[in-house]
One Martini backbone bead per residue (centre of mass of N, CA, C, O) as a GRO file, in nm:
protein
  520
    1MET     BB    1   2.486   1.341  -0.143
    2ILE     BB    2   2.500   1.050  -0.341
    3PHE     BB    3   2.277   0.772  -0.362
    4LYS     BB    4   2.320   0.469  -0.483
    5SER     BB    5   2.235   0.191  -0.605
    6PRO     BB    6   2.322  -0.142  -0.509
    7TYR     BB    7   2.244  -0.212  -0.791
    8PRO     BB    8   2.284  -0.303  -1.091
    9ASP     BB    9   2.260  -0.207  -1.385
   10VAL     BB   10   2.018  -0.185  -1.636
   11VAL     BB   11   1.882  -0.258  -1.938
   12ILE     BB   12   1.713  -0.024  -2.156
   13PRO     BB   13   1.504  -0.047  -2.390
   14ASP     BB   14   1.445   0.115  -2.716
   15VAL     BB   15   1.108   0.093  -2.672
   16PRO     BB   16   0.798   0.044  -2.687
   17LEU     BB   17   0.568  -0.067  -2.466
   18THR     BB   18   0.387  -0.293  -2.597
   19PRO     BB   19   0.602  -0.491  -2.721
   20PHE     BB   20   0.733  -0.532  -2.444
   21VAL     BB   21   0.498  -0.653  -2.277
   22PHE     BB   22   0.437  -0.871  -2.539
   23GLY     BB   23   0.701  -1.058  -2.586
   24LYS     BB   24   0.549  -1.350  -2.487
   25ALA     BB   25   0.272  -1.396  -2.638
   26ASP     BB   26   0.331  -1.601  -2.863
   27ARG     BB   27   0.421  -1.831  -2.675
   28LEU     BB   28   0.163  -1.830  -2.481
   29GLY     BB   29  -0.106  -1.771  -2.625
   30ASP     BB   30  -0.354  -1.966  -2.452
   31LYS     BB   31  -0.292  -1.821  -2.211
   32VAL     BB   32  -0.410  -1.671  -1.941
   33ALA     BB   33  -0.404  -1.326  -1.869
   34ILE     BB   34  -0.721  -1.258  -1.798
   35VAL     BB   35  -0.953  -1.276  -1.516
   36GLU     BB   36  -1.271  -1.260  -1.385
   37ALA     BB   37  -1.399  -1.240  -1.101
   38GLY     BB   38  -1.691  -1.450  -1.100
   39SER     BB   39  -1.745  -1.455  -1.425
   40GLY     BB   40  -1.478  -1.565  -1.603
   41ARG     BB   41  -1.382  -1.366  -1.786
   42SER     BB   42  -1.150  -1.394  -2.070
   43TYR     BB   43  -0.795  -1.367  -2.180
   44THR     BB   44  -0.560  -1.428  -2.385
   45TYR     BB   45  -0.272  -1.340  -2.518
   46ARG     BB   46  -0.369  -1.349  -2.810
   47GLN     BB   47  -0.633  -1.185  -2.769
   48ILE     BB   48  -0.500  -0.927  -2.673
   49VAL     BB   49  -0.318  -0.869  -2.919
   50ASP     BB   50  -0.549  -0.864  -3.122
   51GLY     BB   51  -0.709  -0.636  -2.981
   52VAL     BB   52  -0.494  -0.417  -2.999
   53ARG     BB   53  -0.471  -0.413  -3.306
   54SER     BB   54  -0.773  -0.356  -3.368
   55LEU     BB   55  -0.796  -0.091  -3.209
   56ALA     BB   56  -0.577   0.069  -3.354
   57ALA     BB   57  -0.720   0.052  -3.628
   58GLY     BB   58  -0.994   0.178  -3.537
   59LEU     BB   59  -0.881   0.451  -3.442
   60HIS     BB   60  -0.746   0.534  -3.705
   61SER     BB   61  -1.013   0.525  -3.880
   62ARG     BB   62  -1.123   0.778  -3.683
   63GLY     BB   63  -0.856   0.986  -3.655
   64PHE     BB   64  -0.652   0.871  -3.465
   65ARG     BB   65  -0.344   1.011  -3.343
   66LYS     BB   66  -0.053   1.101  -3.273
   67GLY     BB   67  -0.096   1.239  -2.939
   68ASP     BB   68  -0.358   1.156  -2.870
   69VAL     BB   69  -0.633   1.156  -2.637
   70LEU     BB   70  -0.746   0.901  -2.406
   71ALA     BB   71  -1.007   0.823  -2.187
   72ILE     BB   72  -1.023   0.622  -1.886
   73MET     BB   73  -1.341   0.517  -1.720
   74SER     BB   74  -1.266   0.240  -1.516
   75PRO     BB   75  -1.270  -0.040  -1.400
   76ASN     BB   76  -1.152  -0.359  -1.365
   77LEU     BB   77  -1.116  -0.508  -1.674
   78PRO     BB   78  -1.027  -0.728  -1.922
   79GLU     BB   79  -1.020  -0.473  -2.139
   80TYR     BB   80  -0.814  -0.265  -2.038
   81PRO     BB   81  -0.545  -0.353  -2.181
   82ILE     BB   82  -0.658  -0.316  -2.464
   83ALA     BB   83  -0.711  -0.017  -2.448
   84PHE     BB   84  -0.437   0.087  -2.359
   85HIS     BB   85  -0.265  -0.059  -2.598
   86GLY     BB   86  -0.425   0.051  -2.837
   87VAL     BB   87  -0.347   0.341  -2.795
   88ALA     BB   88  -0.039   0.305  -2.792
   89SER     BB   89  -0.025   0.176  -3.087
   90ALA     BB   90  -0.154   0.453  -3.210
   91GLY     BB   91   0.017   0.687  -3.044
   92GLY     BB   92  -0.121   0.737  -2.788
   93VAL     BB   93  -0.283   0.873  -2.489
   94ASN     BB   94  -0.336   0.785  -2.151
   95THR     BB   95  -0.609   0.893  -1.952
   96THR     BB   96  -0.678   0.827  -1.617
   97LEU     BB   97  -0.986   0.757  -1.437
   98ASN     BB   98  -1.186   0.799  -1.171
   99PRO     BB   99  -1.509   0.670  -1.131
  100THR     BB  100  -1.578   0.862  -0.864
  101TYR     BB  101  -1.596   1.104  -1.000
  102THR     BB  102  -1.710   1.389  -1.085
  103ALA     BB  103  -1.806   1.571  -1.349
  104ASP     BB  104  -1.610   1.809  -1.290
  105GLU     BB  105  -1.351   1.640  -1.254
  106ILE     BB  106  -1.361   1.518  -1.532
  107ALA     BB  107  -1.364   1.778  -1.698
  108PHE     BB  108  -1.093   1.881  -1.609
  109GLN     BB  109  -0.925   1.642  -1.732
  110LEU     BB  110  -1.024   1.660  -2.020
  111ASN     BB  111  -0.924   1.952  -2.066
  112ASP     BB  112  -0.625   1.934  -1.973
  113SER     BB  113  -0.563   1.679  -2.178
  114ARG     BB  114  -0.730   1.687  -2.446
  115ALA     BB  115  -0.954   1.489  -2.491
  116ARG     BB  116  -1.127   1.304  -2.751
  117LEU     BB  117  -1.180   1.040  -2.583
  118LEU     BB  118  -1.422   0.813  -2.404
  119ILE     BB  119  -1.404   0.550  -2.173
  120THR     BB  120  -1.663   0.331  -2.039
  121ILE     BB  121  -1.945   0.243  -1.849
  122PRO     BB  122  -2.278   0.216  -1.842
  123PRO     BB  123  -2.332   0.351  -1.548
  124LEU     BB  124  -2.139   0.620  -1.652
  125VAL     BB  125  -2.259   0.771  -1.900
  126GLY     BB  126  -2.405   1.014  -1.777
  127LYS     BB  127  -2.154   1.141  -1.648
  128ALA     BB  128  -1.988   1.152  -1.909
  129GLN     BB  129  -2.179   1.342  -2.066
  130GLU     BB  130  -2.167   1.578  -1.870
  131ALA     BB  131  -1.855   1.618  -1.900
  132ALA     BB  132  -1.826   1.628  -2.215
  133ALA     BB  133  -1.998   1.892  -2.250
  134LYS     BB  134  -1.736   2.052  -2.104
  135SER     BB  135  -1.576   1.950  -2.361
  136LYS     BB  136  -1.380   1.802  -2.648
  137VAL     BB  137  -1.531   1.550  -2.665
  138GLU     BB  138  -1.645   1.343  -2.936
  139GLU     BB  139  -1.658   1.050  -2.782
  140ILE     BB  140  -1.841   0.777  -2.644
  141ILE     BB  141  -1.724   0.484  -2.498
  142VAL     BB  142  -1.835   0.133  -2.441
  143PHE     BB  143  -1.841  -0.125  -2.234
  144GLY     BB  144  -2.059  -0.257  -2.433
  145GLU     BB  145  -2.387  -0.107  -2.377
  146ALA     BB  146  -2.524   0.229  -2.464
  147GLU     BB  147  -2.690   0.502  -2.477
  148GLY     BB  148  -2.491   0.734  -2.652
  149ALA     BB  149  -2.278   0.501  -2.725
  150VAL     BB  150  -1.994   0.339  -2.830
  151PRO     BB  151  -1.904   0.036  -2.891
  152PHE     BB  152  -1.611  -0.115  -2.836
  153ALA     BB  153  -1.635  -0.353  -3.043
  154SER     BB  154  -1.658  -0.153  -3.301
  155LEU     BB  155  -1.335  -0.086  -3.289
  156LEU     BB  156  -1.283  -0.381  -3.370
  157VAL     BB  157  -1.079  -0.434  -3.643
  158ASP     BB  158  -0.974  -0.530  -3.932
  159GLY     BB  159  -0.625  -0.506  -3.916
  160ASP     BB  160  -0.361  -0.305  -3.896
  161ALA     BB  161  -0.159  -0.137  -3.728
  162PRO     BB  162  -0.025   0.145  -3.728
  163ASP     BB  163   0.262   0.310  -3.851
  164VAL     BB  164   0.427   0.421  -3.570
  165ARG     BB  165   0.658   0.658  -3.472
  166ILE     BB  166   0.846   0.603  -3.175
  167ASP     BB  167   0.978   0.801  -2.908
  168PRO     BB  168   1.042   0.681  -2.603
  169ALA     BB  169   1.169   0.949  -2.463
  170GLU     BB  170   0.920   1.157  -2.567
  171ASP     BB  171   0.670   0.985  -2.584
  172LEU     BB  172   0.360   0.949  -2.476
  173VAL     BB  173   0.137   0.705  -2.285
  174ALA     BB  174   0.088   0.850  -2.000
  175LEU     BB  175  -0.178   1.051  -1.798
  176PRO     BB  176  -0.175   1.081  -1.499
  177TYR     BB  177  -0.307   1.198  -1.190
  178SER     BB  178  -0.241   1.348  -0.931
  179SER     BB  179  -0.409   1.341  -0.629
  180GLY     BB  180  -0.414   1.642  -0.485
  181THR     BB  181  -0.297   1.665  -0.179
  182THR     BB  182  -0.115   1.936  -0.297
  183GLY     BB  183  -0.352   2.028  -0.472
  184PHE     BB  184  -0.391   2.039  -0.779
  185SER     BB  185  -0.422   1.834  -1.022
  186LYS     BB  186  -0.171   1.668  -1.230
  187GLY     BB  187  -0.024   1.599  -1.523
  188VAL     BB  188   0.164   1.303  -1.583
  189MET     BB  189   0.443   1.266  -1.788
  190LEU     BB  190   0.466   0.950  -1.956
  191THR     BB  191   0.679   0.752  -2.108
  192HIS     BB  192   0.776   0.477  -2.255
  193ARG     BB  193   1.049   0.470  -2.104
  194ASN     BB  194   0.952   0.497  -1.819
  195LEU     BB  195   0.788   0.223  -1.816
  196VAL     BB  196   1.005   0.031  -1.914
  197ALA     BB  197   1.208   0.090  -1.697
  198ASN     BB  198   1.030   0.008  -1.452
  199LEU     BB  199   0.994  -0.287  -1.531
  200VAL     BB  200   1.292  -0.361  -1.517
  201GLN     BB  201   1.344  -0.267  -1.225
  202ILE     BB  202   1.134  -0.446  -1.084
  203SER     BB  203   1.226  -0.728  -1.208
  204ALA     BB  204   1.499  -0.721  -1.046
  205GLY     BB  205   1.321  -0.772  -0.769
  206LEU     BB  206   1.062  -0.905  -0.885
  207GLU     BB  207   0.994  -1.259  -0.931
  208VAL     BB  208   0.793  -1.290  -1.181
  209SER     BB  209   0.613  -1.556  -1.302
  210GLU     BB  210   0.429  -1.762  -1.521
  211ASP     BB  211   0.290  -1.915  -1.264
  212GLU     BB  212   0.144  -1.670  -1.179
  213VAL     BB  213  -0.117  -1.531  -0.957
  214ILE     BB  214  -0.282  -1.211  -0.975
  215LEU     BB  215  -0.434  -0.982  -0.787
  216ALA     BB  216  -0.670  -0.725  -0.939
  217PHE     BB  217  -0.792  -0.446  -0.745
  218LEU     BB  218  -0.615  -0.239  -0.804
  219PRO     BB  219  -0.625   0.028  -0.991
  220PHE     BB  220  -0.542   0.095  -1.327
  221PHE     BB  221  -0.566   0.416  -1.305
  222HIS     BB  222  -0.334   0.369  -1.128
  223ILE     BB  223   0.005   0.345  -1.126
  224TYR     BB  224   0.023   0.088  -0.961
  225GLY     BB  225  -0.176  -0.088  -1.130
  226MET     BB  226  -0.056  -0.031  -1.409
  227THR     BB  227   0.244  -0.129  -1.354
  228VAL     BB  228   0.263  -0.351  -1.106
  229ILE     BB  229   0.024  -0.527  -1.239
  230MET     BB  230  -0.053  -0.518  -1.532
  231ASN     BB  231   0.230  -0.485  -1.685
  232LEU     BB  232   0.402  -0.679  -1.513
  233GLY     BB  233   0.232  -0.933  -1.550
  234LEU     BB  234   0.239  -0.940  -1.866
  235TYR     BB  235   0.549  -0.929  -1.904
  236ASN     BB  236   0.577  -1.213  -1.721
  237GLY     BB  237   0.324  -1.416  -1.786
  238ALA     BB  238   0.091  -1.388  -1.612
  239THR     BB  239  -0.206  -1.409  -1.413
  240LEU     BB  240  -0.497  -1.215  -1.397
  241VAL     BB  241  -0.727  -1.117  -1.130
  242SER     BB  242  -1.006  -0.939  -1.170
  243MET     BB  243  -1.147  -0.643  -0.999
  244GLN     BB  244  -1.369  -0.378  -0.964
  245ARG     BB  245  -1.355  -0.423  -0.646
  246PHE     BB  246  -1.310  -0.403  -0.306
  247GLU     BB  247  -1.394  -0.709  -0.135
  248LEU     BB  248  -1.320  -0.922   0.096
  249GLU     BB  249  -1.471  -1.196   0.037
  250PRO     BB  250  -1.439  -1.205  -0.275
  251CYS     BB  251  -1.131  -1.195  -0.256
  252LEU     BB  252  -1.090  -1.460  -0.095
  253GLN     BB  253  -1.238  -1.637  -0.301
  254ALA     BB  254  -1.041  -1.581  -0.538
  255VAL     BB  255  -0.792  -1.700  -0.408
  256GLN     BB  256  -0.904  -1.985  -0.370
  257GLU     BB  257  -0.999  -2.044  -0.666
  258HIS     BB  258  -0.716  -1.930  -0.826
  259ARG     BB  259  -0.453  -1.955  -0.669
  260VAL     BB  260  -0.313  -1.716  -0.546
  261THR     BB  261   0.038  -1.591  -0.515
  262ARG     BB  262  -0.008  -1.264  -0.534
  263PHE     BB  263   0.006  -0.959  -0.352
  264PHE     BB  264  -0.133  -0.630  -0.391
  265LEU     BB  265  -0.112  -0.362  -0.152
  266VAL     BB  266  -0.267  -0.175   0.109
  267PRO     BB  267  -0.286  -0.086   0.435
  268PRO     BB  268  -0.599  -0.132   0.484
  269ILE     BB  269  -0.573  -0.438   0.398
  270VAL     BB  270  -0.369  -0.527   0.609
  271VAL     BB  271  -0.555  -0.482   0.844
  272LEU     BB  272  -0.763  -0.699   0.765
  273LEU     BB  273  -0.560  -0.941   0.761
  274ALA     BB  274  -0.494  -0.906   1.070
  275LYS     BB  275  -0.820  -0.870   1.197
  276HIS     BB  276  -1.025  -1.027   1.035
  277PRO     BB  277  -1.240  -1.301   1.075
  278ALA     BB  278  -1.275  -1.401   0.766
  279ILE     BB  279  -0.992  -1.519   0.704
  280ASP     BB  280  -1.043  -1.812   0.842
  281LYS     BB  281  -1.253  -1.920   0.599
  282TYR     BB  282  -0.994  -1.933   0.409
  283ASP     BB  283  -0.778  -2.044   0.148
  284LEU     BB  284  -0.439  -1.882   0.147
  285SER     BB  285  -0.183  -2.076   0.078
  286SER     BB  286  -0.095  -1.971  -0.216
  287VAL     BB  287   0.023  -1.726  -0.077
  288LYS     BB  288   0.366  -1.605  -0.079
  289ARG     BB  289   0.339  -1.297  -0.174
  290ALA     BB  290   0.372  -0.951  -0.057
  291PHE     BB  291   0.280  -0.604  -0.145
  292SER     BB  292   0.337  -0.270  -0.024
  293GLY     BB  293   0.181   0.049  -0.104
  294ALA     BB  294   0.109   0.419  -0.121
  295ALA     BB  295   0.170   0.380   0.197
  296PRO     BB  296   0.233   0.366   0.511
  297LEU     BB  297   0.366   0.082   0.703
  298ASP     BB  298   0.329  -0.085   0.977
  299ALA     BB  299   0.529  -0.318   1.118
  300ASP     BB  300   0.331  -0.475   1.305
  301LEU     BB  301   0.114  -0.515   1.095
  302ALA     BB  302   0.279  -0.671   0.892
  303SER     BB  303   0.346  -0.906   1.083
  304ALA     BB  304   0.055  -0.996   1.145
  305ALA     BB  305  -0.033  -1.061   0.854
  306SER     BB  306   0.194  -1.258   0.780
  307LYS     BB  307   0.134  -1.470   1.002
  308ARG     BB  308  -0.164  -1.528   0.941
  309VAL     BB  309  -0.135  -1.600   0.621
  310GLY     BB  310   0.178  -1.684   0.526
  311PHE     BB  311   0.338  -1.442   0.410
  312ARG     BB  312   0.552  -1.234   0.239
  313LEU     BB  313   0.608  -0.894   0.351
  314SER     BB  314   0.659  -0.607   0.154
  315GLN     BB  315   0.803  -0.297   0.050
  316GLY     BB  316   0.741   0.012  -0.120
  317TYR     BB  317   0.833   0.297  -0.337
  318GLY     BB  318   0.649   0.584  -0.473
  319LEU     BB  319   0.535   0.767  -0.770
  320THR     BB  320   0.385   0.889  -1.027
  321GLU     BB  321   0.656   1.048  -1.115
  322THR     BB  322   0.807   0.731  -1.100
  323SER     BB  323   0.605   0.502  -1.261
  324PRO     BB  324   0.661   0.450  -0.948
  325VAL     BB  325   0.932   0.299  -0.882
  326SER     BB  326   1.222   0.347  -0.644
  327HIS     BB  327   1.156   0.129  -0.416
  328ILE     BB  328   1.273  -0.200  -0.290
  329VAL     BB  329   1.203  -0.531  -0.178
  330PRO     BB  330   1.338  -0.803  -0.261
  331ASP     BB  331   1.280  -1.141  -0.298
  332SER     BB  332   1.587  -1.228  -0.219
  333VAL     BB  333   1.530  -1.130   0.059
  334ALA     BB  334   1.512  -1.291   0.355
  335GLU     BB  335   1.494  -1.018   0.534
  336VAL     BB  336   1.255  -0.808   0.659
  337ILE     BB  337   1.262  -0.481   0.740
  338PRO     BB  338   1.095  -0.307   0.947
  339GLY     BB  339   0.968  -0.026   0.762
  340SER     BB  340   1.101  -0.082   0.500
  341VAL     BB  341   1.138   0.014   0.137
  342GLY     BB  342   1.424  -0.022   0.079
  343SER     BB  343   1.594   0.017  -0.208
  344ALA     BB  344   1.710   0.144  -0.465
  345VAL     BB  345   1.673   0.102  -0.775
  346ALA     BB  346   1.793   0.055  -1.051
  347ASN     BB  347   1.927   0.351  -1.189
  348THR     BB  348   1.926   0.498  -0.896
  349GLU     BB  349   1.917   0.820  -0.732
  350CYS     BB  350   1.989   0.991  -0.416
  351LYS     BB  351   1.869   1.240  -0.186
  352ILE     BB  352   1.917   1.410   0.128
  353VAL     BB  353   1.718   1.702   0.231
  354ASP     BB  354   1.693   1.996   0.367
  355ALA     BB  355   1.403   2.171   0.341
  356ALA     BB  356   1.509   2.456   0.430
  357THR     BB  357   1.833   2.457   0.311
  358GLU     BB  358   1.927   2.229   0.098
  359GLN     BB  359   2.098   2.042   0.255
  360GLU     BB  360   2.296   1.781   0.247
  361LEU     BB  361   2.266   1.462   0.378
  362ASP     BB  362   2.314   1.190   0.568
  363ARG     BB  363   2.302   0.925   0.716
  364ASN     BB  364   2.039   0.905   0.945
  365GLU     BB  365   1.888   1.160   0.810
  366ASP     BB  366   1.622   1.361   0.798
  367GLY     BB  367   1.467   1.417   0.472
  368GLU     BB  368   1.428   1.496   0.164
  369ILE     BB  369   1.349   1.308  -0.118
  370TRP     BB  370   1.560   1.254  -0.396
  371ILE     BB  371   1.515   1.169  -0.754
  372ARG     BB  372   1.710   0.973  -1.002
  373GLY     BB  373   1.585   0.855  -1.326
  374PRO     BB  374   1.419   0.688  -1.594
  375GLN     BB  375   1.131   0.714  -1.423
  376VAL     BB  376   1.119   1.007  -1.451
  377MET     BB  377   0.939   1.237  -1.551
  378LYS     BB  378   0.892   1.486  -1.786
  379GLY     BB  379   0.627   1.620  -1.649
  380TYR     BB  380   0.391   1.871  -1.635
  381LEU     BB  381   0.112   1.951  -1.772
  382ASN     BB  382   0.088   2.280  -1.847
  383ASN     BB  383   0.341   2.308  -1.600
  384PRO     BB  384   0.639   2.448  -1.574
  385GLU     BB  385   0.648   2.544  -1.279
  386ALA     BB  386   0.597   2.272  -1.137
  387THR     BB  387   0.835   2.133  -1.269
  388ARG     BB  388   1.061   2.318  -1.158
  389ASN     BB  389   0.975   2.261  -0.850
  390SER     BB  390   1.039   1.932  -0.885
  391VAL     BB  391   1.264   1.951  -1.117
  392ASP     BB  392   1.581   1.987  -1.145
  393SER     BB  393   1.870   2.058  -1.329
  394ASP     BB  394   1.976   1.751  -1.238
  395GLY     BB  395   1.701   1.557  -1.228
  396PHE     BB  396   1.567   1.589  -0.951
  397PHE     BB  397   1.309   1.465  -0.764
  398HIS     BB  398   1.085   1.623  -0.540
  399THR     BB  399   0.878   1.447  -0.325
  400GLY     BB  400   0.786   1.545  -0.017
  401ASP     BB  401   0.943   1.327   0.140
  402ILE     BB  402   1.028   1.188   0.452
  403GLY     BB  403   1.367   1.058   0.520
  404HIS     BB  404   1.601   0.771   0.522
  405ILE     BB  405   1.932   0.635   0.521
  406ASP     BB  406   2.112   0.372   0.597
  407ASP     BB  407   2.394   0.161   0.626
  408ASP     BB  408   2.216  -0.059   0.425
  409ASP     BB  409   2.036   0.104   0.206
  410GLN     BB  410   1.787   0.176   0.373
  411TYR     BB  411   1.458   0.299   0.358
  412PHE     BB  412   1.270   0.559   0.537
  413ILE     BB  413   0.945   0.670   0.589
  414VAL     BB  414   0.793   0.927   0.772
  415ASP     BB  415   0.674   1.172   0.577
  416ARG     BB  416   0.518   1.443   0.485
  417LEU     BB  417   0.614   1.758   0.448
  418LYS     BB  418   0.315   1.891   0.455
  419GLU     BB  419   0.222   1.699   0.728
  420LEU     BB  420   0.380   1.809   0.931
  421ILE     BB  421   0.387   1.875   1.271
  422LYS     BB  422   0.426   2.185   1.454
  423TYR     BB  423   0.531   2.156   1.800
  424LYS     BB  424   0.710   2.373   1.952
  425GLY     BB  425   0.932   2.290   1.708
  426PHE     BB  426   0.826   2.014   1.678
  427GLN     BB  427   0.809   1.716   1.501
  428VAL     BB  428   0.507   1.556   1.374
  429ALA     BB  429   0.403   1.234   1.269
  430PRO     BB  430   0.109   1.113   1.163
  431ALA     BB  431   0.183   0.814   1.094
  432GLU     BB  432   0.271   0.730   1.378
  433LEU     BB  433  -0.002   0.783   1.521
  434GLU     BB  434  -0.175   0.601   1.341
  435ALA     BB  435  -0.035   0.335   1.414
  436LEU     BB  436  -0.103   0.350   1.714
  437LEU     BB  437  -0.412   0.365   1.692
  438LEU     BB  438  -0.436   0.085   1.533
  439SER     BB  439  -0.345  -0.082   1.799
  440HIS     BB  440  -0.620  -0.037   1.892
  441PRO     BB  441  -0.890  -0.249   1.935
  442ASN     BB  442  -1.124  -0.004   1.885
  443ILE     BB  443  -0.967   0.082   1.618
  444ALA     BB  444  -1.029   0.081   1.270
  445ASP     BB  445  -0.955   0.396   1.217
  446ALA     BB  446  -0.712   0.661   1.115
  447ALA     BB  447  -0.638   1.021   1.160
  448VAL     BB  448  -0.387   1.294   1.130
  449ILE     BB  449  -0.378   1.641   1.226
  450GLY     BB  450  -0.323   1.982   1.220
  451VAL     BB  451  -0.423   2.212   1.478
  452LEU     BB  452  -0.547   2.496   1.626
  453ASP     BB  453  -0.523   2.648   1.914
  454GLU     BB  454  -0.584   2.906   2.127
  455GLU     BB  455  -0.260   2.991   2.082
  456GLY     BB  456  -0.175   2.895   1.778
  457GLU     BB  457  -0.103   2.603   1.811
  458GLU     BB  458   0.007   2.312   1.678
  459VAL     BB  459  -0.202   2.020   1.696
  460PRO     BB  460  -0.296   1.700   1.741
  461LYS     BB  461  -0.555   1.539   1.549
  462ALA     BB  462  -0.803   1.284   1.581
  463PHE     BB  463  -0.953   1.051   1.358
  464VAL     BB  464  -1.204   0.808   1.445
  465VAL     BB  465  -1.291   0.461   1.411
  466LEU     BB  466  -1.524   0.277   1.588
  467ARG     BB  467  -1.650  -0.018   1.724
  468GLU     BB  468  -1.696   0.127   2.005
  469PRO     BB  469  -1.784   0.320   2.234
  470GLN     BB  470  -1.564   0.603   2.339
  471PRO     BB  471  -1.383   0.805   2.510
  472PRO     BB  472  -1.153   1.035   2.412
  473GLU     BB  473  -0.971   1.034   2.669
  474GLU     BB  474  -0.874   0.740   2.641
  475ILE     BB  475  -0.723   0.778   2.374
  476MET     BB  476  -0.528   0.997   2.474
  477GLU     BB  477  -0.402   0.818   2.699
  478PHE     BB  478  -0.295   0.592   2.518
  479VAL     BB  479  -0.093   0.776   2.368
  480ALA     BB  480   0.056   0.924   2.606
  481ALA     BB  481   0.190   0.647   2.712
  482ARG     BB  482   0.365   0.615   2.405
  483VAL     BB  483   0.474   0.920   2.400
  484ALA     BB  484   0.591   1.203   2.361
  485PRO     BB  485   0.467   1.497   2.465
  486HIS     BB  486   0.465   1.640   2.169
  487LYS     BB  487   0.275   1.383   2.048
  488LYS     BB  488   0.021   1.435   2.167
  489ILE     BB  489  -0.310   1.405   2.171
  490ARG     BB  490  -0.553   1.677   2.195
  491ARG     BB  491  -0.764   1.556   1.984
  492VAL     BB  492  -1.100   1.402   1.928
  493GLU     BB  493  -1.276   1.245   1.648
  494VAL     BB  494  -1.566   1.089   1.563
  495VAL     BB  495  -1.607   0.879   1.275
  496GLU     BB  496  -1.721   0.687   1.004
  497GLN     BB  497  -1.487   0.795   0.801
  498ILE     BB  498  -1.193   0.790   0.609
  499PRO     BB  499  -1.049   0.973   0.378
  500LYS     BB  500  -0.970   0.818   0.054
  501SER     BB  501  -0.807   0.693  -0.179
  502ALA     BB  502  -0.795   0.426  -0.398
  503THR     BB  503  -0.499   0.347  -0.244
  504GLY     BB  504  -0.523   0.450   0.078
  505LYS     BB  505  -0.485   0.743   0.103
  506ILE     BB  506  -0.490   0.995   0.310
  507LEU     BB  507  -0.712   1.284   0.299
  508ARG     BB  508  -0.617   1.549   0.473
  509ARG     BB  509  -0.733   1.785   0.322
  510ILE     BB  510  -1.029   1.725   0.392
  511LEU     BB  511  -0.994   1.753   0.698
  512ARG     BB  512  -0.891   2.045   0.692
  513ASP     BB  513  -1.138   2.168   0.552
  514ARG     BB  514  -1.343   2.080   0.767
  515GLU     BB  515  -1.205   2.229   1.002
  516LYS     BB  516  -1.222   2.514   0.886
  517ALA     BB  517  -1.532   2.524   0.860
  518ALA     BB  518  -1.589   2.476   1.172
  519THR     BB  519  -1.419   2.750   1.267
  520HIS     BB  520  -1.602   2.976   1.086
   0.00000   0.00000   0.00000
């Protein structure tokens, strides 16, 4: 059974990404498009568009051509959208890198993507040079100045952007790499049309206005920050307040100082908003709406944060492979259903499928979610086998996420297919146990994986970060009193921190690898 979006289809313009994103720029002119929290460095809409054109001209004059790949390894700087859209305007492809990667991880992505150029920041030039030496990168460019790197400003030349003919449906504009939580990271081929479509789809749900001020600390190198914050904000004429990294008090200070109206969050930050004492020291009354994505959000936690700060908090769902948004709770919905990621966005169809039999399921039955729509990627770079395994002949992307659709077209994500724990034939969802552990007043953070017991049975093990020392038995008793017997936590390990991706996803693979090493 195919479940269609309950929203009317939207028209997706057949245009390249950059002119679409900056369609309002001429009219907005001197309005601030992006300002850096703390330093106050900023660019107006006119300055960004001029910078994009200058960079495209400068890249072209250096021999950068349509289809060439440029890697950006940088935190969120005001220049980031200029770099990204300058590459796009030159007909190039942006592959975005996490600045915390090791030199070997950087080299892997540079080689796999066949990047010709690499843009970074002065403190990372050494690591960039080490990685570039193992790749085909011809030049390292730096925001600012650093020895052995070309200053970014020197690429901004007078002249028109090259006249590049772009086929929006075929030509790539972004090549982010999937997180690698289910194996080696893969280049996700996103076309101009993928990203334009998703901006139109999101805008039909999130009513971002030109009066809005959006805090931008989630990384632009990740598809969530790239599409839902950077490009969506600029497309709608809002002002972005960029931060190079998330730190709680500077973030709260930026909200107060810039009168931020909208938060884009991930669950670990929702935890802080619900529980951290520093929240009460700042005026956060300007924030009217907040949106959480990238990982499952516990309903009680969402409610606690929403009440404390006074904003409306809703969820969405998506993946790098869906540009990213496939499901959303629209701003127009008066009541947010706890735990729901909303309905499928316009122009999107879904199936719920039994992962073992591939039999299509009905409403209110948990299965793997399959998605079809104009935001679904072109495929994985250099990996036709992985593409075939993920996108079927009917165009449905197999997400690897387990969930269901209810009678009101609301979707609920239960867990990752690969991360479900099978205990004596029963399925146990780590996310459910993690939400329960986080409700314990002494637990600051938690993750759950399946480990083998003495009988070879997979049992849930919790890794917890404690505020004060506490015996593991008490934590196990706390959980046992609140769940069915097959869901009980059988083991607890106290750790200093839970490994997470830049967007707050628990990297259970790292915990599994650590566990494996400890038992051998």
